[in-house]
N, C-alpha and C positions, 0 to 999 in steps of 0.2 A: 504494500500500500504506500501511496505517496502523500495522501491528504486525509487527515483525521480531524474529528471534532471532540470537544469535551464539554460536559455540562454537569452541574450539581443540582440535585432535585430533592424535594421533601424537606424534612426538618434539618437544619444545619447541625453540624457537629464539629468539635475541635479536631483539627487535623485535616479537614477538607482542603484547606489552602496548601498544606504540605503535599497532599496527593496531586493537586492541580500543578504545583511546581514540578513535581517529579515527572508527570506525564508530559508537560510542555518541554522541559529541558531534555528529556530522553528522546522525544520526537525530533527536536531540533538536531540533536547529536546524531540521529540516524538519517538526517537529510530529508525529513518529512515536513510538510506544511501542516500547521495545526490551527484550527479555528476555535475560539472560545465562544460559547453560547450563553448569553445572559438570561437569567430568570428561568432556568430549567426548560421543561418541555413547552411552556407557554412562550418563552423566548424563541424556541426553535420554530414554532408555528408562525411567529411574527417576523422571523428573519433577523432577530437581534443577535447578529453574528459578526465577529471581527477576527482578523488574523492575530495570532499571538507570537511572541518571540521570547528570547531569553530575558530581556528586560521587563517583559510583561509580568513576570513572576518574581521580580527582585523584592527582597525584604518582606516576604509574606510567610516564611516558614514558621514563624513564631506566633502568627496572628490567628485568632479564633474566627469563626464564621466562614464565609466564602466570598472571595472577590468576584466570583461569577454570579453572585446573588442566587436566590432560590425562590421557587413559587410552586404552588399546587395548581394544576391546570385541569379545569373541568372539561375544556374543549378537547384536550388530548385523550380523554376517556371515551370519546366517540370516534367512529371511523372517519368521519369527515375531517376532524382535527388531525388525526394521524396521517391522513392523506396530504394535508397541507404541510405537515412536518416533513413528510417524505419528499414533497416537492422542493422544500428548502434544502434538504440534504443533497438532492440531485443538482439543484441550482448552484450550490457552492462546490460541487464535485467531491463531497465528503464520502470516503469509501468505508470508514470505520468510525464508530462513536464510543467514547468512554463515558460511562454514566456513573457518577458518584452519589450514592444514596442508600436507602433502605429497601424494604420489601416492595413498597408501592413503586418506587423508582425502577427497580429491577423488572417488575411486571410491565411497566411502560416500555422498557428496553426490549423485553421479550416480544411485545407486539411489533416493534420495529424490526426485530430479527426475523419474524415471520414474513415481513414484507421485503426481505432481502438485504437488510442492513446488518453488518457485522457489529455486534455490541460487546463491549467489555465492561462488566460490572465491578466496581470497587466499593466495598461495604462501608459507607459513611453514615453511621447512626449510633447514638449513644446507648440505645436500648440493648445492644448485643443480642438481637433476636433472630438472626439469620442462622439456620441450622447447619449450613455446610461449612461454616468457619468457626474456629475457636473464639476469635475476638473480632470485633468491628472497630473501625477507626472512630475515636471519640469516647469510647466506653471507659477506657482507663482514666482519661481526664475527668469525665463526669463522676466517676467513683471517688477520685481524689478531691473534687469540689465538695461532694457530699460529706466526705470524711472530715474535711476542714470545718464544715458547718457543724457537724456532730460534736467536734471537740469544743467549739465555742458555746454551743447550746448546753453541753454537759456542765460547763462552769456555772452558768446561771441556774441550771436545773438543780445542781447540788447546793448552791447558795440558798435557794428557796425551798429545798426539800420537796420537790415536786416530780411528777412523771411528765415526760414530754413525748408526744407522738409526732414523729417527723415523717411527712409524706414526700416521697421521691417519685421521679418519673418511672414509667414502666407499665403500660396498659396490659400487655399480654405476656411479657417476659419480666421476671423480677430480679434479674441479675444485678442491677444497680443496688437495690435494697439488700440483696444477699451479700454481695461483696463488701459494701459499706457497713452493713450491720455486723458482719463477722470481724472486720478489721477495726471497727469503731467500738466494739464491746457492747453492742445493744443487748438488752435483756430478752427481747422477742423481735422476730422479723415476720411480717405478714406479706405473703406473695400471692399473685394471681394464680399460680400453679397449684396452690394448696387451699383447702377450705379453712376458714378462720375458726380456731378453737379458742373462743373468748375465755373459757374457764381456765385453760392452761396459761393464757396471758396474765389474767388476774391472780392466779395462784402463785406464779413466779414473783409478781410484785409484792404480794403479801408475805411470802416467805422471805424476801429480801428485807422488807420492813422489820420482820420479827428478829432478824439477825443484825439489825442496826444499820441497814443500808439507807442512805439519805435520799436517793433519787433513782429513777429508772428511765431508760431511753428505749422507746419502741419505734422501730422503723417500718413503715408501711408503703408498699408500692401503690401507685394511683389506681392500678387495675383491680385491686382487691374489691370484692363486691360490697363489703361493709363500708359505709361512709366514714371519713376520718373524724368528723365531729361526733358522730354516733359512737364510734369506738371510744373516743375520749370521755364521753358522758358515762358510758357503761363502766369504764375503768374507775372513774372518780366515784361513782355511786357505790361500787362494790368494795373498793380498797380504802376509801375515805381519804385518799391522797389527792391534793390538787393536781389537776391534769390539764396541760396546755397543748395546743397543736401548733406546728410550724410546717407550712407548705413551701418547699424550696422552689418549685416552679422552674421557670426558664433560666434561672441562674446556672442550672446544671449544664446548659448547652453552650455557654460562653466560656471565655477565658483562653489563655495560651495553652496549647496542647502539651502534654507531658512528653518526655523523651521517648517513651514507649510508643505513643501514638504517632509521633513524627517519624520514627523508624519504620513503623508498620505502613504508614502512608507512603513513604518514600520507596520502600521495597515493592509495594503493590502497584504503585504508579509505573515504576520501571517495568514490572512484569507485564502489565496490561499493554504497554507499547510494544514490547517484544513479541507478544502474541499477534498483535495487529500487523507488525512487520512481516510475519510469516503467513499472512492471509488466513489466519485461523478462523474456525467457526466461533460463534458467540460463546463467551465464557464468563464465569463469575470467579473473580480472584479472591482468595482467602488465605488463611493460615491454619495449619494443623501441626501441633507441636511447635517446632521452630522452623518449619518449612513453608514457604509460600507455595500455594497450590492453586490449581484452576479446575473448575468443574463445568460441564456443559450447563449453560444458563438455565435451561428449562429443568434439568435434573436438580440443580442447586435449589430452586424454588420449591421443590417437592420434599426436600430434606427437612425433617423435624428436629427441633432443638431438644437435646436431652437435658432434663433438669438435674442439677447437681445435688442429689440427695445427701451425699457425704458431707458437703459444706454445711447444709442445714442441721445435720446431726451434731456437727462440731459446735455450732452456735448453742445448741441446747446444753451440751456438756460444759462449755466454757462460761456460760452465763448463769450457772447455779448460784 
């Protein structure tokens, strides 16, 4: 391939810029022309496309968000919109497309793949909810952001001798809650993959109070069926301990990416271009163990994420 394009789609995640940088500079080093597409699939439909070069991605490695901007496109979900996107791809002579995003972005890429476009998917989402890869770009940064907040909240929670319920992102996958809860010393972690056992949550808090514990931290993923305020009300009613809620929200998506996310993004971006150089079929780039891997794009979307039961059991043991 001689000409490729790149876009970021869906929710932003720290490390997207590092991936954009890697794709652009690897493409330039391979003698390819590369176009940056602004505002995701919506920008592709609108023809918001411009050529990029080495200088286009200077000084972005450390920046959160995405210089290409991102948007959700209702029009792209319909065949007419996808046809317009394909027209733009042909107009600019784009032979392959790198899509950085999560599940929805990949599914959009798969639709283009069915229309004859070679697509390379790079997993940019803080949720870590793609089953074919151990980790997604932005997940590590999001966990560290939550961990920093937990440490700060713990200080005031201890001072006031209260329980604090911290809601973090994760509608279908509770990995942010699980990793931040385990490394942040939470008493209980509530995940969308598991039904809520409110009795166990309250029992652990009461047992802690009985042995002189001054405070408790509960971490809850947003996808848990029980509402955060409802959970806090039940805890306070049953334990008698003042219970506050903290919803971290979009602060988890921002910030400078960690070294781990920058490394992951750089390696995946390079790998995506190497596959396009070889005129490969559409792929999803990921990591298994310490190895950067690639799966057929359609197959990757069918792979289910395995929940880490061992980590959850460790939380129960260490939070006694």
